[in-house]
C-alpha positions, 0 to 999 in steps of 0.5 A: 500499500506504501508503495501504491499510494504514489502513484494516486494523484488525489485530485479533486477533479479526477475522482478515479486519481483518489481510488485504489483497487486491490485484485487478490488472485492466484496467492499474489495481490496486486494494487493499482492507483492513477494520478490520471496520467499514469497507472502504477501497479504493484504487486506481491505474493501473499499467503491465501486461496481467495479471490477477490476484487475491490476499491477503496479510497486510497489514503484512508487505506494507507493510514490504516495500513501505516498505523497496522504493528501487526504482522498479518492483515486479513482482507475481505469483501462484506457488504459494500464494504472491505473489510481489513483486520489487523490491530483491530477489526475496521471496514472501508466503503467500496468504491461503485460506479455509476451502476452498482459495480465496482470501480476500475482504473482505465487502463492506459496502452502503451505502445509497443511492447512491455518491457521489464528490466531490473529494478537495481538499474532504475534505481540509479535513477533516484541516487543519481538523478533525483537532485538534478529534476525540479519537484514543481510545476515552474519548469514542467520541461525541468520535472521528468525522467528520460529514459533513451539510448542506455541511459538515464537523462534529467536536466533542472534550471543549473545543470542535468545528469545522465546516467548510464543503465543496463537497459535495452537499448532500444527502449525510450521511455518519459517518467514523472518524478513521483513515479521515481519517487516511488522507487524510493520505498523499494528495498 
């Protein structure tokens, strides 16, 4: 949850940016959030045979999980609620669409194929490039990370940084700073 919360935009104009969807299936949990432009999907193995999909408020879930001190959390769906049992028992309201079905974060289709790389390579961006990217939108062109030709590029008003990455040279991507900041929560 801590990893996925950074992908939510929480924009009042776009309700979907305050939603986190949880999909439990085949012993995995997948959390999806969006900022309206980019979807963030975080998955992990869990010890369960259950299968369900739920959508709830990302801030409420994050606050609840961050205050939970027990190592075991039980999630289940009850009548229009996500039941959360950790230090105590809590109910989070499910977010439904206009027809009363579980809300879904729209999938953003990317042209080309999916590419997987080692997390250690992307973490280089947070180690080396993070100081040469603007954190606010004063000059929007200086707020992103560019991956191209096996390198990570960032620029700010006072300079730039180029980092050699062990990724396919054919991969070209732009990453928002919030997405790269998310890498900080991975150990």
